[in-house]
Biopython code that builds the backbone (N, CA, C, O; Angstrom):
import numpy as np
from Bio.PDB.StructureBuilder import StructureBuilder

atoms = [
    (1, "ASN", "N", (78.110, 105.612, 124.863)),
    (1, "ASN", "CA", (77.773, 104.653, 123.962)),
    (1, "ASN", "C", (76.220, 104.803, 123.535)),
    (1, "ASN", "O", (75.759, 104.406, 122.465)),
    (2, "ALA", "N", (75.510, 105.437, 124.546)),
    (2, "ALA", "CA", (74.076, 105.506, 124.515)),
    (2, "ALA", "C", (73.746, 106.554, 123.168)),
    (2, "ALA", "O", (72.741, 106.401, 122.473)),
    (3, "VAL", "N", (74.654, 107.520, 122.952)),
    (3, "VAL", "CA", (74.484, 108.308, 121.685)),
    (3, "VAL", "C", (74.383, 107.445, 120.525)),
    (3, "VAL", "O", (73.447, 107.450, 119.725)),
    (4, "PHE", "N", (75.602, 106.566, 120.481)),
    (4, "PHE", "CA", (75.977, 106.085, 119.236)),
    (4, "PHE", "C", (74.609, 104.951, 118.894)),
    (4, "PHE", "O", (74.187, 104.797, 117.748)),
    (5, "GLN", "N", (74.069, 104.266, 120.030)),
    (5, "GLN", "CA", (73.138, 103.275, 119.691)),
    (5, "GLN", "C", (71.664, 104.251, 119.260)),
    (5, "GLN", "O", (70.876, 103.864, 118.397)),
    (6, "ALA", "N", (71.524, 105.288, 119.877)),
    (6, "ALA", "CA", (70.293, 106.251, 119.880)),
    (6, "ALA", "C", (70.272, 106.597, 118.297)),
    (6, "ALA", "O", (69.189, 106.712, 117.721)),
    (7, "LEU", "N", (71.517, 106.762, 117.601)),
    (7, "LEU", "CA", (71.249, 107.293, 116.387)),
    (7, "LEU", "C", (71.116, 106.335, 115.180)),
    (7, "LEU", "O", (71.173, 106.822, 114.051)),
    (8, "GLN", "N", (70.939, 104.962, 115.350)),
    (8, "GLN", "CA", (70.392, 104.043, 114.598)),
    (8, "GLN", "C", (69.143, 103.785, 114.389)),
    (8, "GLN", "O", (68.566, 102.705, 114.517)),
    (9, "GLY", "N", (68.553, 105.220, 113.925)),
    (9, "GLY", "CA", (67.287, 105.167, 113.507)),
    (9, "GLY", "C", (66.149, 105.915, 113.989)),
    (9, "GLY", "O", (65.062, 105.957, 113.413)),
    (10, "ASP", "N", (66.481, 106.589, 115.226)),
    (10, "ASP", "CA", (65.574, 107.369, 116.117)),
    (10, "ASP", "C", (65.584, 108.755, 115.616)),
    (10, "ASP", "O", (66.586, 109.422, 115.872)),
    (11, "ARG", "N", (64.642, 109.286, 114.953)),
    (11, "ARG", "CA", (64.746, 110.518, 114.590)),
    (11, "ARG", "C", (64.757, 111.757, 115.650)),
    (11, "ARG", "O", (65.248, 112.861, 115.415)),
    (12, "LYS", "N", (64.176, 111.396, 116.759)),
    (12, "LYS", "CA", (64.527, 112.483, 117.807)),
    (12, "LYS", "C", (65.946, 112.490, 118.179)),
    (12, "LYS", "O", (66.577, 113.531, 118.362)),
    (13, "ALA", "N", (66.495, 111.169, 118.300)),
    (13, "ALA", "CA", (67.826, 111.293, 118.723)),
    (13, "ALA", "C", (68.825, 111.785, 117.868)),
    (13, "ALA", "O", (69.887, 112.203, 118.329)),
    (14, "ILE", "N", (68.517, 111.771, 116.338)),
    (14, "ILE", "CA", (69.469, 112.101, 115.397)),
    (14, "ILE", "C", (69.268, 113.854, 115.650)),
    (14, "ILE", "O", (70.262, 114.580, 115.685)),
    (15, "ALA", "N", (68.026, 114.340, 115.797)),
    (15, "ALA", "CA", (67.709, 115.648, 115.953)),
    (15, "ALA", "C", (68.598, 116.095, 117.147)),
    (15, "ALA", "O", (69.437, 116.978, 116.967)),
    (16, "LEU", "N", (68.430, 115.482, 118.412)),
    (16, "LEU", "CA", (69.022, 115.807, 119.678)),
    (16, "LEU", "C", (70.693, 116.041, 119.630)),
    (16, "LEU", "O", (71.368, 116.958, 120.099)),
    (17, "VAL", "N", (71.054, 114.922, 118.925)),
    (17, "VAL", "CA", (72.477, 114.933, 118.570)),
    (17, "VAL", "C", (72.962, 115.888, 117.597)),
    (17, "VAL", "O", (74.018, 116.490, 117.789)),
    (18, "THR", "N", (72.327, 116.046, 116.672)),
    (18, "THR", "CA", (72.577, 117.406, 115.829)),
    (18, "THR", "C", (72.603, 118.875, 116.429)),
    (18, "THR", "O", (73.362, 119.809, 116.170)),
    (19, "VAL", "N", (71.531, 118.786, 117.318)),
    (19, "VAL", "CA", (71.652, 120.199, 117.901)),
    (19, "VAL", "C", (73.038, 120.265, 119.093)),
    (19, "VAL", "O", (73.687, 121.263, 119.405)),
    (20, "ARG", "N", (73.176, 119.062, 119.520)),
    (20, "ARG", "CA", (74.507, 119.191, 120.604)),
    (20, "ARG", "C", (75.571, 119.336, 119.660)),
    (20, "ARG", "O", (76.420, 120.162, 119.993)),
    (21, "VAL", "N", (75.767, 118.692, 118.458)),
    (21, "VAL", "CA", (76.956, 119.029, 117.801)),
    (21, "VAL", "C", (76.920, 120.498, 117.197)),
    (21, "VAL", "O", (77.932, 121.188, 117.324)),
    (22, "THR", "N", (75.838, 120.996, 116.565)),
    (22, "THR", "CA", (75.966, 122.195, 116.167)),
    (22, "THR", "C", (75.737, 123.260, 117.273)),
    (22, "THR", "O", (76.095, 124.392, 116.947)),
    (23, "ASN", "N", (75.250, 123.134, 118.426)),
    (23, "ASN", "CA", (75.419, 124.288, 119.559)),
    (23, "ASN", "C", (76.805, 124.047, 120.155)),
    (23, "ASN", "O", (77.056, 124.600, 121.226)),
    (24, "LYS", "N", (77.678, 123.322, 119.607)),
    (24, "LYS", "CA", (78.979, 123.433, 119.809)),
    (24, "LYS", "C", (79.326, 122.731, 121.379)),
    (24, "LYS", "O", (80.388, 122.956, 121.960)),
    (25, "GLU", "N", (78.244, 121.854, 121.939)),
    (25, "GLU", "CA", (78.549, 121.284, 123.089)),
    (25, "GLU", "C", (79.456, 120.253, 123.306)),
    (25, "GLU", "O", (79.918, 119.982, 124.415)),
    (26, "TRP", "N", (79.770, 119.568, 122.086)),
    (26, "TRP", "CA", (81.075, 118.639, 122.328)),
    (26, "TRP", "C", (82.113, 118.941, 121.198)),
    (26, "TRP", "O", (82.736, 118.107, 120.541)),
    (27, "ASP", "N", (82.171, 120.301, 121.106)),
    (27, "ASP", "CA", (83.512, 120.960, 120.193)),
    (27, "ASP", "C", (84.871, 120.333, 120.795)),
    (27, "ASP", "O", (85.718, 119.744, 120.124)),
    (28, "LYS", "N", (84.926, 120.576, 122.221)),
    (28, "LYS", "CA", (86.332, 120.349, 122.899)),
    (28, "LYS", "C", (86.750, 118.835, 122.821)),
    (28, "LYS", "O", (87.898, 118.395, 122.769)),
    (29, "ARG", "N", (85.541, 118.117, 122.826)),
    (29, "ARG", "CA", (85.760, 116.530, 123.099)),
    (29, "ARG", "C", (86.011, 116.206, 121.709)),
    (29, "ARG", "O", (86.915, 115.389, 121.538)),
    (30, "LEU", "N", (85.455, 116.629, 120.721)),
    (30, "LEU", "CA", (85.478, 116.480, 119.297)),
    (30, "LEU", "C", (86.968, 116.803, 118.676)),
    (30, "LEU", "O", (87.566, 116.188, 117.794)),
    (31, "ASN", "N", (87.366, 117.941, 119.402)),
    (31, "ASN", "CA", (88.725, 118.135, 118.894)),
    (31, "ASN", "C", (89.960, 117.224, 119.573)),
    (31, "ASN", "O", (91.037, 116.882, 119.085)),
    (32, "THR", "N", (89.433, 116.993, 120.761)),
    (32, "THR", "CA", (90.647, 115.749, 121.484)),
    (32, "THR", "C", (90.430, 114.542, 121.812)),
    (32, "THR", "O", (91.230, 113.805, 122.389)),
    (33, "ASP", "N", (89.367, 114.281, 121.471)),
    (33, "ASP", "CA", (89.023, 112.632, 121.201)),
    (33, "ASP", "C", (88.722, 112.008, 120.059)),
    (33, "ASP", "O", (87.598, 111.830, 119.590)),
    (34, "LYS", "N", (89.906, 111.633, 119.560)),
    (34, "LYS", "CA", (89.870, 111.016, 118.043)),
    (34, "LYS", "C", (88.727, 109.950, 117.729)),
    (34, "LYS", "O", (88.017, 109.847, 116.728)),
    (35, "ARG", "N", (88.769, 109.228, 118.837)),
    (35, "ARG", "CA", (88.223, 107.853, 119.138)),
    (35, "ARG", "C", (86.635, 108.215, 118.998)),
    (35, "ARG", "O", (85.895, 107.622, 118.213)),
    (36, "PHE", "N", (86.154, 109.414, 119.986)),
    (36, "PHE", "CA", (84.772, 109.589, 119.808)),
    (36, "PHE", "C", (84.341, 110.418, 118.673)),
    (36, "PHE", "O", (83.196, 110.396, 118.221)),
    (37, "ARG", "N", (85.209, 111.080, 118.270)),
    (37, "ARG", "CA", (84.985, 111.860, 116.841)),
    (37, "ARG", "C", (84.633, 110.791, 115.661)),
    (37, "ARG", "O", (83.689, 110.907, 114.879)),
    (38, "LYS", "N", (85.621, 109.683, 115.690)),
    (38, "LYS", "CA", (85.267, 108.667, 114.677)),
    (38, "LYS", "C", (83.804, 107.772, 114.945)),
    (38, "LYS", "O", (82.917, 107.569, 114.117)),
    (39, "ARG", "N", (83.848, 107.391, 116.128)),
    (39, "ARG", "CA", (82.669, 106.791, 116.328)),
    (39, "ARG", "C", (81.292, 107.672, 116.040)),
    (39, "ARG", "O", (80.287, 107.230, 115.482)),
    (40, "LEU", "N", (81.465, 108.957, 116.524)),
    (40, "LEU", "CA", (80.200, 109.813, 116.086)),
    (40, "LEU", "C", (79.879, 109.919, 114.586)),
    (40, "LEU", "O", (78.756, 109.832, 114.088)),
    (41, "LEU", "N", (81.208, 110.152, 113.853)),
    (41, "LEU", "CA", (81.020, 110.363, 112.255)),
    (41, "LEU", "C", (80.653, 108.822, 111.908)),
    (41, "LEU", "O", (79.810, 108.794, 111.011)),
    (42, "GLN", "N", (81.022, 107.583, 112.336)),
    (42, "GLN", "CA", (80.525, 106.276, 111.802)),
    (42, "GLN", "C", (78.778, 106.070, 112.069)),
    (42, "GLN", "O", (77.971, 105.449, 111.377)),
    (43, "SER", "N", (78.587, 106.765, 113.211)),
    (43, "SER", "CA", (77.121, 106.609, 113.732)),
    (43, "SER", "C", (76.310, 107.658, 112.983)),
    (43, "SER", "O", (75.110, 107.419, 112.845)),
    (44, "LEU", "N", (76.803, 108.790, 112.480)),
    (44, "LEU", "CA", (76.041, 109.857, 111.878)),
    (44, "LEU", "C", (75.829, 109.022, 110.359)),
    (44, "LEU", "O", (74.720, 108.682, 109.947)),
    (45, "ALA", "N", (76.965, 108.803, 109.717)),
    (45, "ALA", "CA", (76.961, 108.204, 108.424)),
    (45, "ALA", "C", (75.998, 107.017, 108.460)),
    (45, "ALA", "O", (75.211, 106.955, 107.516)),
    (46, "ILE", "N", (75.937, 106.154, 109.309)),
    (46, "ILE", "CA", (74.940, 104.931, 109.362)),
    (46, "ILE", "C", (73.699, 105.655, 109.341)),
    (46, "ILE", "O", (72.904, 105.378, 108.443)),
    (47, "ALA", "N", (73.339, 106.725, 110.361)),
    (47, "ALA", "CA", (72.014, 107.357, 110.199)),
    (47, "ALA", "C", (71.487, 107.981, 108.987)),
    (47, "ALA", "O", (70.306, 108.025, 108.644)),
    (48, "ALA", "N", (72.630, 108.516, 108.308)),
    (48, "ALA", "CA", (72.334, 109.283, 106.807)),
    (48, "ALA", "C", (71.625, 108.013, 105.852)),
    (48, "ALA", "O", (70.701, 108.062, 105.041)),
    (49, "GLY", "N", (72.411, 106.956, 106.281)),
    (49, "GLY", "CA", (72.086, 105.789, 105.155)),
    (49, "GLY", "C", (70.719, 105.312, 105.408)),
    (49, "GLY", "O", (69.882, 105.155, 104.520)),
    (50, "LEU", "N", (70.491, 105.042, 106.922)),
    (50, "LEU", "CA", (69.191, 104.623, 107.034)),
    (50, "LEU", "C", (67.845, 105.517, 107.192)),
    (50, "LEU", "O", (66.700, 105.066, 107.228)),
    (51, "GLU", "N", (68.218, 106.843, 107.275)),
    (51, "GLU", "CA", (67.240, 107.836, 107.413)),
    (51, "GLU", "C", (66.679, 107.956, 105.892)),
    (51, "GLU", "O", (67.380, 108.000, 104.881)),
    (52, "SER", "N", (65.229, 108.001, 105.956)),
    (52, "SER", "CA", (64.599, 108.015, 104.582)),
    (52, "SER", "C", (64.095, 109.320, 104.433)),
    (52, "SER", "O", (63.902, 109.696, 103.277)),
    (53, "SER", "N", (63.796, 110.223, 105.517)),
    (53, "SER", "CA", (63.293, 111.560, 104.983)),
    (53, "SER", "C", (64.589, 112.550, 104.761)),
    (53, "SER", "O", (65.614, 112.488, 105.439)),
    (54, "ASP", "N", (64.334, 113.548, 103.600)),
    (54, "ASP", "CA", (65.236, 114.477, 103.641)),
    (54, "ASP", "C", (65.531, 115.299, 104.650)),
    (54, "ASP", "O", (66.716, 115.557, 104.864)),
    (55, "ARG", "N", (64.450, 115.891, 105.501)),
    (55, "ARG", "CA", (64.835, 116.502, 106.644)),
    (55, "ARG", "C", (65.674, 115.654, 107.622)),
    (55, "ARG", "O", (66.606, 116.198, 108.215)),
    (56, "GLY", "N", (65.430, 114.522, 107.796)),
    (56, "GLY", "CA", (66.518, 113.925, 108.810)),
    (56, "GLY", "C", (67.787, 113.806, 108.139)),
    (56, "GLY", "O", (68.735, 113.761, 108.923)),
    (57, "LYS", "N", (68.126, 113.730, 106.734)),
    (57, "LYS", "CA", (69.281, 113.481, 106.270)),
    (57, "LYS", "C", (69.775, 115.098, 106.587)),
    (57, "LYS", "O", (70.867, 115.272, 107.128)),
    (58, "ALA", "N", (69.185, 115.897, 106.336)),
    (58, "ALA", "CA", (69.741, 117.413, 106.466)),
    (58, "ALA", "C", (70.183, 117.488, 107.951)),
    (58, "ALA", "O", (71.163, 118.204, 108.160)),
    (59, "TYR", "N", (69.723, 116.977, 108.826)),
    (59, "TYR", "CA", (70.098, 117.177, 110.213)),
    (59, "TYR", "C", (71.369, 116.136, 110.278)),
    (59, "TYR", "O", (72.359, 116.668, 110.781)),
    (60, "VAL", "N", (71.524, 115.014, 109.951)),
    (60, "VAL", "CA", (72.551, 114.408, 109.978)),
    (60, "VAL", "C", (73.783, 115.157, 109.095)),
    (60, "VAL", "O", (74.850, 115.317, 109.687)),
    (61, "LEU", "N", (73.686, 115.555, 107.896)),
    (61, "LEU", "CA", (74.750, 116.354, 107.185)),
    (61, "LEU", "C", (74.939, 117.663, 107.910)),
    (61, "LEU", "O", (76.030, 118.211, 107.758)),
    (62, "ALA", "N", (74.054, 118.235, 108.662)),
    (62, "ALA", "CA", (74.561, 119.393, 109.145)),
    (62, "ALA", "C", (75.415, 119.102, 110.394)),
    (62, "ALA", "O", (76.356, 119.871, 110.591)),
    (63, "ALA", "N", (75.223, 118.152, 111.214)),
    (63, "ALA", "CA", (76.203, 117.578, 112.237)),
    (63, "ALA", "C", (77.658, 117.298, 111.517)),
    (63, "ALA", "O", (78.695, 117.891, 111.815)),
    (64, "ILE", "N", (77.542, 116.382, 110.612)),
    (64, "ILE", "CA", (78.743, 116.216, 109.841)),
    (64, "ILE", "C", (79.586, 117.288, 109.462)),
    (64, "ILE", "O", (80.796, 117.297, 109.688)),
    (65, "ASN", "N", (78.874, 118.323, 108.804)),
    (65, "ASN", "CA", (79.434, 119.434, 108.163)),
    (65, "ASN", "C", (80.085, 120.296, 109.449)),
    (65, "ASN", "O", (81.130, 120.911, 109.240)),
    (66, "HIS", "N", (79.591, 120.332, 110.510)),
    (66, "HIS", "CA", (79.975, 121.038, 111.711)),
    (66, "HIS", "C", (81.161, 120.198, 112.074)),
    (66, "HIS", "O", (82.221, 120.819, 111.988)),
    (67, "ILE", "N", (81.243, 119.197, 112.383)),
    (67, "ILE", "CA", (82.701, 118.302, 112.701)),
    (67, "ILE", "C", (83.661, 118.660, 111.742)),
    (67, "ILE", "O", (84.761, 119.076, 112.106)),
    (68, "VAL", "N", (83.369, 118.546, 110.561)),
    (68, "VAL", "CA", (84.572, 118.638, 109.489)),
    (68, "VAL", "C", (84.850, 120.253, 109.592)),
    (68, "VAL", "O", (86.045, 120.541, 109.524)),
    (69, "ARG", "N", (84.064, 121.204, 109.725)),
    (69, "ARG", "CA", (84.451, 122.490, 109.468)),
    (69, "ARG", "C", (85.358, 122.741, 111.266)),
    (69, "ARG", "O", (86.352, 123.458, 111.385)),
    (70, "LEU", "N", (84.912, 122.212, 112.080)),
    (70, "LEU", "CA", (85.508, 122.134, 113.421)),
    (70, "LEU", "C", (87.157, 121.674, 113.558)),
    (70, "LEU", "O", (88.059, 122.186, 114.219)),
    (71, "ASN", "N", (87.155, 120.532, 112.680)),
    (71, "ASN", "CA", (88.381, 119.856, 112.758)),
    (71, "ASN", "C", (88.805, 119.353, 111.490)),
    (71, "ASN", "O", (88.435, 118.209, 111.225)),
    (72, "GLY", "N", (89.654, 120.091, 110.463)),
    (72, "GLY", "CA", (90.137, 119.972, 109.192)),
    (72, "GLY", "C", (90.325, 118.308, 108.966)),
    (72, "GLY", "O", (89.849, 117.752, 107.976)),
    (73, "THR", "N", (90.974, 117.685, 109.863)),
    (73, "THR", "CA", (91.351, 116.357, 109.700)),
    (73, "THR", "C", (90.098, 115.252, 109.660)),
    (73, "THR", "O", (90.177, 114.167, 109.085)),
    (74, "ALA", "N", (89.074, 115.677, 110.292)),
    (74, "ALA", "CA", (87.896, 114.869, 110.149)),
    (74, "ALA", "C", (87.512, 114.739, 108.790)),
    (74, "ALA", "O", (86.970, 113.673, 108.496)),
    (75, "GLN", "N", (87.661, 115.529, 107.948)),
    (75, "GLN", "CA", (87.170, 115.505, 106.369)),
    (75, "GLN", "C", (87.308, 114.115, 106.079)),
    (75, "GLN", "O", (86.361, 113.369, 105.830)),
    (76, "LYS", "N", (88.480, 113.792, 106.116)),
    (76, "LYS", "CA", (88.750, 112.368, 105.455)),
    (76, "LYS", "C", (88.085, 111.164, 106.268)),
    (76, "LYS", "O", (87.623, 110.148, 105.748)),
    (77, "ASP", "N", (88.113, 111.406, 107.417)),
    (77, "ASP", "CA", (87.262, 110.417, 108.205)),
    (77, "ASP", "C", (85.670, 110.476, 107.826)),
    (77, "ASP", "O", (85.067, 109.403, 107.800)),
    (78, "ALA", "N", (85.056, 111.527, 107.569)),
    (78, "ALA", "CA", (83.799, 111.644, 107.286)),
    (78, "ALA", "C", (83.520, 111.024, 105.999)),
    (78, "ALA", "O", (82.557, 110.271, 105.854)),
    (79, "MET", "N", (84.412, 111.344, 104.961)),
    (79, "MET", "CA", (84.319, 110.894, 103.759)),
    (79, "MET", "C", (84.196, 109.253, 103.680)),
    (79, "MET", "O", (83.315, 108.594, 103.128)),
    (80, "LYS", "N", (85.288, 108.827, 104.365)),
    (80, "LYS", "CA", (85.564, 107.444, 104.488)),
    (80, "LYS", "C", (84.395, 106.661, 105.133)),
    (80, "LYS", "O", (84.192, 105.510, 104.746)),
    (81, "GLU", "N", (83.673, 107.167, 106.016)),
    (81, "GLU", "CA", (82.416, 106.800, 106.743)),
    (81, "GLU", "C", (81.249, 106.904, 105.731)),
    (81, "GLU", "O", (80.410, 106.005, 105.666)),
    (82, "LEU", "N", (81.206, 107.818, 105.072)),
    (82, "LEU", "CA", (79.995, 108.038, 104.111)),
    (82, "LEU", "C", (80.256, 107.082, 103.013)),
    (82, "LEU", "O", (79.254, 106.555, 102.531)),
    (83, "GLU", "N", (81.386, 106.763, 102.534)),
    (83, "GLU", "CA", (81.644, 106.048, 101.334)),
    (83, "GLU", "C", (81.548, 104.577, 101.806)),
    (83, "GLU", "O", (81.450, 103.714, 100.934)),
    (84, "LYS", "N", (81.573, 104.134, 103.397)),
    (84, "LYS", "CA", (81.534, 103.058, 103.630)),
    (84, "LYS", "C", (79.800, 102.549, 103.479)),
    (84, "LYS", "O", (79.419, 101.582, 102.820)),
    (85, "VAL", "N", (79.035, 103.367, 104.175)),
    (85, "VAL", "CA", (77.820, 103.418, 103.971)),
    (85, "VAL", "C", (77.314, 103.380, 102.607)),
    (85, "VAL", "O", (76.374, 102.592, 102.499)),
    (86, "GLU", "N", (77.630, 103.969, 101.546)),
    (86, "GLU", "CA", (77.291, 104.027, 100.332)),
    (86, "GLU", "C", (77.581, 102.565, 99.693)),
    (86, "GLU", "O", (76.756, 101.923, 99.043)),
    (87, "SER", "N", (78.907, 102.155, 99.995)),
    (87, "SER", "CA", (79.192, 100.940, 99.382)),
    (87, "SER", "C", (78.227, 99.700, 99.969)),
    (87, "SER", "O", (77.640, 98.869, 99.277)),
    (88, "ILE", "N", (78.220, 99.798, 101.395)),
    (88, "ILE", "CA", (77.126, 98.885, 101.626)),
    (88, "ILE", "C", (75.707, 98.695, 100.912)),
    (88, "ILE", "O", (75.173, 97.621, 100.636)),
    (89, "PHE", "N", (75.219, 99.984, 100.676)),
    (89, "PHE", "CA", (73.974, 100.007, 100.120)),
    (89, "PHE", "C", (73.968, 99.916, 98.584)),
    (89, "PHE", "O", (72.955, 99.745, 97.907)),
    (90, "THR", "N", (75.015, 100.030, 98.193)),
    (90, "THR", "CA", (75.541, 99.570, 96.618)),
    (90, "THR", "C", (75.458, 98.029, 96.393)),
    (90, "THR", "O", (74.838, 97.528, 95.455)),
    (91, "VAL", "N", (76.141, 97.322, 97.341)),
    (91, "VAL", "CA", (76.380, 96.008, 97.311)),
    (91, "VAL", "C", (74.793, 95.161, 97.573)),
    (91, "VAL", "O", (74.396, 94.060, 97.191)),
    (92, "TYR", "N", (74.245, 96.080, 98.274)),
    (92, "TYR", "CA", (72.752, 95.197, 98.633)),
    (92, "TYR", "C", (71.902, 95.581, 97.343)),
    (92, "TYR", "O", (71.185, 94.735, 96.809)),
    (93, "ALA", "N", (71.999, 96.861, 96.865)),
    (93, "ALA", "CA", (71.093, 97.271, 95.494)),
    (93, "ALA", "C", (71.154, 96.144, 94.508)),
    (93, "ALA", "O", (70.204, 95.551, 93.997)),
    (94, "LYS", "N", (72.693, 95.914, 94.294)),
    (94, "LYS", "CA", (72.935, 94.968, 93.226)),
    (94, "LYS", "C", (72.505, 93.780, 93.437)),
    (94, "LYS", "O", (72.030, 93.139, 92.500)),
    (95, "SER", "N", (72.594, 93.188, 94.857)),
    (95, "SER", "CA", (72.252, 91.786, 95.031)),
    (95, "SER", "C", (70.705, 91.507, 94.791)),
    (95, "SER", "O", (70.102, 90.504, 94.408)),
    (96, "LYS", "N", (70.235, 92.978, 95.221)),
    (96, "LYS", "CA", (68.570, 92.774, 94.896)),
    (96, "LYS", "C", (68.266, 92.793, 93.451)),
    (96, "LYS", "O", (67.255, 92.177, 93.114)),
    (97, "SER", "N", (69.060, 93.476, 92.399)),
    (97, "SER", "CA", (68.497, 93.477, 91.177)),
    (97, "SER", "C", (68.957, 92.073, 90.669)),
    (97, "SER", "O", (68.231, 91.602, 89.794)),
    (98, "VAL", "N", (69.795, 91.481, 90.969)),
    (98, "VAL", "CA", (69.921, 90.022, 90.672)),
    (98, "VAL", "C", (68.713, 89.100, 90.799)),
    (98, "VAL", "O", (68.250, 88.390, 89.906)),
    (99, "SER", "N", (68.215, 89.245, 92.234)),
    (99, "SER", "CA", (67.105, 88.144, 92.683)),
    (99, "SER", "C", (65.917, 89.048, 92.968)),
    (99, "SER", "O", (65.612, 89.387, 94.112)),
    (100, "LYS", "N", (65.228, 89.442, 91.819)),
    (100, "LYS", "CA", (63.929, 90.378, 91.998)),
    (100, "LYS", "C", (62.923, 89.760, 92.396)),
    (100, "LYS", "O", (61.939, 90.427, 92.715)),
    (101, "LYS", "N", (62.883, 88.424, 92.485)),
    (101, "LYS", "CA", (62.010, 86.998, 92.738)),
    (101, "LYS", "C", (61.691, 87.295, 94.510)),
    (101, "LYS", "O", (60.556, 87.048, 94.919)),
    (102, "SER", "N", (62.355, 87.627, 95.123)),
    (102, "SER", "CA", (62.455, 87.442, 96.684)),
    (102, "SER", "C", (61.386, 88.501, 96.895)),
    (102, "SER", "O", (60.881, 88.266, 97.992)),
    (103, "GLY", "N", (60.879, 89.444, 96.397)),
    (103, "GLY", "CA", (59.868, 90.346, 96.855)),
    (103, "GLY", "C", (60.174, 91.293, 97.969)),
    (103, "GLY", "O", (59.257, 91.954, 98.458)),
    (104, "ILE", "N", (61.298, 91.395, 98.367)),
    (104, "ILE", "CA", (61.497, 92.196, 99.521)),
    (104, "ILE", "C", (62.215, 93.672, 99.043)),
    (104, "ILE", "O", (63.380, 93.775, 98.658)),
    (105, "GLY", "N", (61.196, 94.825, 99.166)),
    (105, "GLY", "CA", (61.626, 95.942, 98.691)),
    (105, "GLY", "C", (63.124, 96.564, 99.149)),
    (105, "GLY", "O", (63.741, 96.179, 100.142)),
    (106, "ILE", "N", (63.447, 97.309, 98.483)),
    (106, "ILE", "CA", (64.803, 98.164, 98.849)),
    (106, "ILE", "C", (64.454, 99.837, 98.646)),
    (106, "ILE", "O", (63.863, 100.365, 97.704)),
    (107, "VAL", "N", (64.991, 100.426, 99.778)),
    (107, "VAL", "CA", (65.077, 101.783, 99.578)),
    (107, "VAL", "C", (66.448, 102.437, 99.485)),
    (107, "VAL", "O", (67.139, 102.769, 100.448)),
    (108, "CYS", "N", (66.774, 102.589, 98.084)),
    (108, "CYS", "CA", (67.829, 103.010, 97.836)),
    (108, "CYS", "C", (68.630, 104.270, 98.600)),
    (108, "CYS", "O", (67.856, 105.152, 98.972)),
    (109, "CYS", "N", (69.587, 104.432, 98.802)),
    (109, "CYS", "CA", (70.315, 105.417, 99.468)),
    (109, "CYS", "C", (70.530, 106.712, 98.626)),
    (109, "CYS", "O", (70.808, 106.290, 97.503)),
    (110, "ASP", "N", (70.542, 107.974, 98.599)),
    (110, "ASP", "CA", (70.882, 108.857, 97.701)),
    (110, "ASP", "C", (72.454, 109.078, 97.992)),
    (110, "ASP", "O", (72.933, 108.853, 99.104)),
    (111, "LYS", "N", (73.159, 109.505, 96.975)),
    (111, "LYS", "CA", (74.457, 109.616, 97.034)),
    (111, "LYS", "C", (74.986, 110.748, 98.022)),
    (111, "LYS", "O", (74.880, 111.931, 97.700)),
    (112, "LEU", "N", (75.536, 110.379, 99.184)),
    (112, "LEU", "CA", (76.001, 111.008, 100.121)),
    (112, "LEU", "C", (77.123, 111.798, 99.883)),
    (112, "LEU", "O", (78.143, 111.300, 99.408)),
    (113, "ALA", "N", (77.030, 113.082, 100.190)),
    (113, "ALA", "CA", (78.568, 113.712, 100.113)),
    (113, "ALA", "C", (78.408, 115.186, 101.022)),
    (113, "ALA", "O", (77.470, 115.983, 101.054)),
    (114, "VAL", "N", (79.608, 115.190, 101.675)),
    (114, "VAL", "CA", (79.681, 116.421, 102.539)),
    (114, "VAL", "C", (79.873, 117.676, 101.686)),
    (114, "VAL", "O", (79.954, 118.781, 102.223)),
]
sb = StructureBuilder()
sb.init_structure("model")
sb.init_model(0)
sb.init_chain("A")
sb.init_seg("    ")
for serial, (resi, resn, name, xyz) in enumerate(atoms, 1):
    if name == "N":
        sb.init_residue(resn, " ", resi, " ")
    sb.init_atom(name, np.array(xyz, "f"), 0.0, 1.0, " ", f" {name:<3s}", serial, name[0])
structure = sb.get_structure()
């Protein structure tokens, strides 16, 4: 659980998780534990949406790409999670364009794709 919590905006945690994923430390678990794989993909997708730097997004996408290459069935899960994050940002961006008077800024998320 700490892994998933750490991904919510901590750049060092994102880098460490990416290293563990791309160094194949979790390959066996990612292949056998669908729940773990899904939760990790959810957390990585959220991290991609929250991360403002291109370098940070690159780390996140490297981890997602490794998981997808490792397990072909994970591609659908990855795309589903990335699309969820994108839709949340899209809804938020649309609501912000309606009420510009609030003065709260928005950082739009780039279109995410694997």
